[in-house]
C-alpha positions as CSV (number, residue, x, y, z in Angstrom):
1,X,12.8,26.9,-5.9
2,X,12.5,26.1,-2.2
3,X,14.0,28.4,0.4
4,X,16.0,26.3,2.9
5,X,17.4,26.9,6.4
6,X,20.2,24.6,7.7
7,X,20.5,23.4,11.3
8,X,23.6,21.2,11.7
9,X,25.2,19.7,14.7
10,X,28.5,21.5,14.4
11,X,30.1,24.5,12.9
12,X,32.4,22.6,10.5
13,X,29.7,20.4,9.0
14,X,27.4,23.4,8.9
15,X,29.9,25.4,6.8
16,X,30.7,22.4,4.6
17,X,27.0,21.8,3.8
18,X,26.4,25.5,3.3
19,X,29.4,25.7,0.9
20,X,28.1,22.7,-1.1
21,X,24.6,24.0,-1.4
22,X,25.8,27.4,-2.6
23,X,27.7,25.7,-5.4
24,X,24.6,23.9,-6.8
25,X,21.4,25.2,-8.2
26,X,17.8,24.3,-7.3
27,X,17.5,25.8,-3.8
28,X,17.8,29.2,-2.1
29,X,19.7,29.1,1.1
30,X,17.8,31.4,3.6
31,X,20.2,30.9,6.6
32,X,22.0,28.5,8.8
33,X,22.9,27.9,12.4
34,X,24.4,25.2,14.6
35,X,22.3,26.0,17.6
36,X,18.5,25.7,17.6
37,X,18.2,28.5,20.2
38,X,20.1,30.9,17.9
39,X,17.9,30.0,14.9
40,X,14.4,30.5,16.3
41,X,14.1,34.2,15.8
42,X,15.6,34.0,12.3
43,X,13.2,31.2,11.4
44,X,10.2,33.3,12.4
45,X,11.4,36.2,10.3
46,X,12.7,34.4,7.3
47,X,9.8,31.8,7.1
48,X,11.7,29.3,4.9
49,X,9.9,26.5,3.0
50,X,12.1,23.8,4.5
51,X,14.3,23.4,7.6
52,X,17.0,20.8,7.0
53,X,18.0,19.6,10.5
54,X,20.3,17.0,12.0
55,X,18.6,14.4,14.1
56,X,20.8,15.5,17.0
57,X,22.0,19.1,17.6
58,X,24.5,20.6,19.9
59,X,21.9,22.2,22.1
60,X,18.8,20.1,21.2
61,X,17.4,17.4,19.0
62,X,15.0,17.0,16.1
63,X,11.9,16.3,18.2
64,X,12.4,19.6,20.0
65,X,13.0,21.3,16.7
66,X,9.7,19.9,15.3
67,X,7.9,21.3,18.4
68,X,9.4,24.7,18.0
69,X,8.7,24.9,14.3
70,X,5.1,24.0,15.0
71,X,4.8,27.2,17.1
72,X,5.9,29.5,14.2
73,X,3.3,31.6,12.4
74,X,4.2,29.8,9.2
75,X,5.4,26.3,9.8
76,X,8.2,25.1,7.5
77,X,8.5,21.5,6.5
78,X,11.2,19.6,8.4
79,X,13.8,17.4,6.6
80,X,15.8,15.2,9.0
81,X,19.4,14.6,8.2
82,X,20.7,11.3,9.5
83,X,23.7,9.1,8.7
84,X,21.5,6.0,8.7
85,X,17.8,5.2,8.3
86,X,18.2,2.8,11.2
87,X,18.6,5.4,14.0
88,X,16.2,4.7,16.8
89,X,15.3,8.4,17.1
90,X,14.3,8.8,13.5
91,X,10.8,7.4,13.8
92,X,10.1,9.4,16.9
93,X,11.2,12.6,15.2
94,X,8.9,11.8,12.2
95,X,6.0,11.2,14.5
96,X,6.7,14.4,16.4
97,X,6.3,16.6,13.3
98,X,9.2,16.0,10.8
99,X,8.0,15.5,7.3
100,X,10.8,13.4,5.7
101,X,14.4,12.3,6.1
102,X,17.5,12.1,4.1
103,X,20.4,9.7,4.7
104,X,23.3,12.2,4.4
105,X,26.4,10.9,2.7
106,X,27.9,14.3,2.2
107,X,26.7,14.6,-1.3
108,X,25.2,18.0,-2.3
109,X,23.3,16.4,-5.2
110,X,21.6,13.9,-2.9
111,X,20.6,16.6,-0.4
112,X,19.3,18.9,-3.2
113,X,17.2,16.0,-4.5
114,X,15.8,15.3,-1.1
115,X,14.9,19.0,-0.6
116,X,13.2,19.2,-4.0
117,X,11.3,16.0,-3.3
118,X,10.0,17.4,0.0
119,X,9.1,20.7,-1.5
120,X,6.8,18.8,-3.8
121,X,5.3,17.0,-0.8
122,X,7.0,13.7,-1.5
123,X,8.8,11.4,0.9
124,X,10.2,7.9,1.4
125,X,10.1,5.3,4.2
126,X,12.6,2.5,4.8
127,X,11.2,-1.0,5.6
128,X,11.9,-0.5,9.3
129,X,10.1,2.8,9.4
130,X,7.2,1.3,7.6
131,X,6.9,-1.5,10.1
132,X,7.1,1.1,12.9
133,X,4.3,3.1,11.3
134,X,2.1,0.1,11.1
135,X,2.7,-0.5,14.8
136,X,2.0,3.1,15.6
137,X,-1.3,3.0,13.9
138,X,-2.2,-0.2,15.7
139,X,-2.8,-2.2,12.5
140,X,-1.4,-5.5,11.1
141,X,0.1,-5.9,7.7
142,X,-2.3,-6.5,4.8
143,X,-2.2,-9.9,3.2
144,X,0.6,-9.5,0.7
145,X,-1.4,-11.0,-2.2
146,X,-4.0,-8.3,-1.7
147,X,-1.5,-5.4,-1.2
148,X,0.3,-6.3,-4.4
149,X,-2.8,-5.8,-6.6
150,X,-3.5,-2.5,-8.4
151,X,-7.0,-2.1,-6.9
152,X,-5.3,-1.9,-3.4
153,X,-4.2,1.6,-4.3
154,X,-7.8,2.7,-4.6
155,X,-9.2,1.2,-1.3
156,X,-10.4,4.2,0.7
157,X,-12.2,2.1,3.4
158,X,-10.9,2.7,6.9
159,X,-8.1,0.5,8.3
160,X,-7.9,2.3,11.6
161,X,-8.8,5.5,13.3
162,X,-6.5,7.7,11.2
163,X,-5.6,5.5,8.2
164,X,-7.3,4.0,5.1
165,X,-6.7,0.6,3.6
166,X,-4.7,1.9,0.7
167,X,-2.2,3.4,3.1
168,X,-2.1,0.2,5.0
169,X,-1.4,-1.7,1.8
170,X,1.4,0.7,0.9
171,X,3.0,0.4,4.4
172,X,2.8,-3.4,4.0
173,X,4.6,-3.4,0.7
174,X,7.3,-1.0,2.0
175,X,7.7,-3.1,5.2
176,X,8.2,-6.1,3.0
177,X,11.1,-4.4,1.4
178,X,9.7,-3.5,-2.0
179,X,11.3,-0.5,-3.7
180,X,9.2,2.5,-4.6
181,X,9.6,1.7,-8.3
182,X,8.3,-1.9,-7.7
183,X,5.3,-0.6,-5.8
184,X,4.6,1.9,-8.6
185,X,4.7,-0.9,-11.2
186,X,2.4,-3.1,-9.2
187,X,-0.1,-0.3,-8.7
188,X,0.3,1.1,-12.2
189,X,1.2,4.5,-10.7
190,X,4.3,6.7,-11.1
191,X,6.9,6.8,-8.4
192,X,6.1,10.4,-7.5
193,X,2.6,9.4,-6.7
194,X,3.8,6.7,-4.3
195,X,6.1,9.3,-2.7
196,X,3.2,11.7,-2.3
197,X,1.2,9.0,-0.6
198,X,4.1,8.3,1.8
199,X,4.3,12.1,2.6
200,X,0.5,12.1,3.5
201,X,1.0,9.0,5.6
202,X,3.7,10.7,7.6
203,X,1.3,13.6,8.1
204,X,-1.1,11.1,9.6
205,X,1.5,10.1,12.1
206,X,1.6,13.8,13.3
207,X,-2.2,13.7,13.8
208,X,-1.9,10.5,15.8
209,X,0.8,12.0,18.0
210,X,-1.3,15.1,18.7
211,X,-4.2,12.9,19.7
212,X,-2.1,10.9,22.1
213,X,-0.8,14.2,23.7
214,X,-4.4,15.4,24.1
215,X,-5.5,12.1,25.6
């Protein structure tokens, strides 16, 4: 059962989400705040497994939150809460250190599912985010006929500085609009394995971002 800390953009939505999560099982709520500045000391002390954070906060934003979480002795995973997967800030926040996102429709069940998925190091990417990831890695889409074949899932040869061909093929299929279940069927894998591969690809975006900062 993951321990979760909530960071939401206003007191009313914070309390509503807190109330919803307390009514369902599957997670342990460690704490909650509406201001990042007020949360930092608590986060260092409580060391939650996951911080669920709005893309924009009253006093900050998710990219700043990712930076601050990276400075903690034990870095929690960061789940971005967003009303839409098309927000222009979403990819920047994922690149900056967030691990996954959840399109928040106010459903407690949906949020709990997203938290459980992330706790198991699984994630998802929309077609737009997959296209942005390909561009960030500086690689073109794979030929679709190759990406759709089951052996594409096993191709560990390099596609770029940080990424292998299997990840490139996966991003290609997601960018094309295939659903996770469709990719899993083509590659003869289960959906959870596809989600784990996406989680690892997002981690590679973090490596790329750190290299750019050093350069």
